[in-house]
N, C-alpha and C positions, 0 to 999 in steps of 0.2 A: 504494500500500500504506500502511495506517495502522498505527502501532505504539502499543500501549497498555502503560504501565508502572505498576505499583502500588508504593507505598512505605509502606503502612500507614494504618490508620484510613480517611479518605476522600481521601487524597492520591494523585492520579494525574497522569501526564503523557500527553498525546496528541500524537503527532507525525504530521504529514501533509506534503503538498507545500508548504504555506504556512508551515510552521514548527512550533513547539511551544506547546501550550496546557498550562498548569499549573492544577490544580484543588485548592483547599484545602491549600496547601503548609505543612508543619510540619517543624521540624528539631530537632536536639539542643538548640539554644538557645531553642526556643519555651517561653515561660513559661505554665504551667498548673498548677493545684492537683491535677490528676488524676495518679495514679501511673502511670508507664510500665512496661509488662510486657516490652516489646521496644525496642531502639534503633531510631532512624530511620536507615535504611541509605542515606543520601545526604547531600550537603552543598550549600550555596548555589552553590559553585563548580562543582558537577557539572551544573548546569542550563545547557543550551545552546540558542541560537537561539530564545529565548522571545519570542513575539509577544503572548500574552494570558495573564492570570492571572484565574481565576474563583474567587470566594469565595461559599460557600453561606450563611454566616451569621456573626454577629459573636462567637460563643463562642470561648474561647481555644484549644480543640483543633482549630479550623478556620481561625482568623484570627490569624496572626502578623504584627502590624503592621510590625515592624522588617524581617522577612524579605521581606514584600511590597514595602515601599518600596525595599529594596536591589535586589530582582529587577527591579522596574519601572524604576528609574533606570539600572541597569547595561545592561539590554537595550532600553530605550526601549519597554517593553511596555505595552499597555493593560490596565487593571484593570476587570473587569466585576463589579458587585456592586450591592446596594441602597444607597441614600444613607446609611443608618445605618453602613455600613462605609466608604464612600468619604469621608465627612466626617472620619474619623479619620486619613486618609492625607495625608502631606505630600509630594505629588508634583504635577507640573504638571496643570492642569485638563484639558488636551487628552488626557491619558492616562487620565482617569476616564470610564467608561461606566456611567451609572446605568441600573438595570433593575429592574422590578417584575414580579409574576407575569403569565404569559401575554403577554409582550412579546417580539417577535423583532427583533433588531438585527443589523447586519453589522459585524464588527470585523476589520479587515485582510483583507477578502475572504472571511471565514468567517461563515456564519450561526450565530447563537447565540440560542436561545429559552429564556426563563426559564419554569420550571414550578412549579406550586403545591406547597408542602411544608407540613407541620404539625409544629411542635416548640415546645411552650409556653415553653421556656427561652430562645428566641430572639425578638427583636422582629419580625423579618421574614425567616424562612427561605425559601430557594428552591432548586429543582433546576435542572438545565441540560440542554438537548438541543443537541448539537453536530452540525453537518453537516460532516464531515471527509472530503473526497474522495469524496462521495456515500455515506459510511457514517454512519448516524445513531446517535450514542452518547448515551445518557441517563444522567446522573449524578443520582441521587435526592436528594443532599444529606442532611440530617438530617430524617427524616419518619416518621410513622406510616402505616399502610395507609389509602389514600384511594380513594373511588369513582372519582375522575378518572383513575386509572391505566388504566381500560378504554379510554380514548381515546388512550393513548400507544402508538405502534408503532415502537419502536427496533430497530435491528439488534443493538445491544449495550446491555444494562441493567446498571448498577452499583448494587446495592441493599444497604442496611444490614441486618445481622442483629445486633441489639443490644438490650440490656435497656433502653436509653433510647429506642428507636424501634421498628422492626419486629423481632419475633423471627423464628426460622427459619420457623415456620408461616405467619406473615403475609407473609414474603418469598416463600414458595412461592406463596401466593395472589396476590401482586402479579405474579409471573412468569406465572401462568396468565391473568391479566387482560391483560397486555401481549403475551405470546407472542413474545419476542425470539428472534433466532437464537442469541445467546450471553447468558448471565447470569453476572456476577461478584459474589460476596459481598464486602462491605467492613464496616468499623467493628466488627470482632469481636476485634481483636488488640492493638494498641498500648495502649489505655486500658481495654479491656473485661476485666472479671474474672468475668463470668457464663459459666461453661463450658458451660451449656446451649445457648448459641448457637454451635454447632459448624458450621464450613463443610463438613466432611465429611458431616454429617447433612443439611445443606441440599442438597448435591450428590446424595446418595443419593435424597432425596425427589423431586428433579427427574427423575432417571434412572428412577425407578420410576413416574412419572406418565405420562399419555398425551401429554405435551408432546414436541415435536421439538427443544426448546431444549437447547443444550449448556451445562452448568454447568461453569465453569472456576474453580478455586481458584488465585489468584496469591499466592505468598509475597512478603513485602516485598522489593522490588528486582527481582522477576521481570517479564519482558516477554512480550507475545504479539502476533502479527500478526493483523490483521482483514482 
């Protein structure tokens, strides 16, 4: 059984039989110029059995250097990211796993594939496909709608609905291209101020489509079993 937990923006944990993967962790102490609309409902000390930390891009609302270093050193966890992120980290070299688009690596017995993303404010944004106990989980990172989505076939898709990336309509289009079993919207809450990107609207559009995909809205801190 795989457990997915959402903490806001694009911060998730994925727990399987091999341990816990953290994606884009941010906390109360994370420094960013963006205004927070909601608190981050977890702390560094709440993270348990961390084996890998995945960073989708180097912007402040996705990459907290201090937090990543603390987590990596405390848990002896591997950090998977592009070199532009890894070179900023003061952690042992053997804990750094460099990755670029469309590359698959194995980290602590778990397959991780990097996926193409498009975000002009980032030097090298990427998404991730995780193979967790045979469940394929796709975290899109920060990206606009791409033609390459049609080749992605995840069990679970974590997609942004944001004024900075895909809006609700584009996220629905992305879901139709991928046809996942479950889709979870993200990046609409902690920093987002555009109320047009409403997860309830996204869920309704999915339910009213011909898709068999289940749209699930996770409140910050909420968990779900996959």
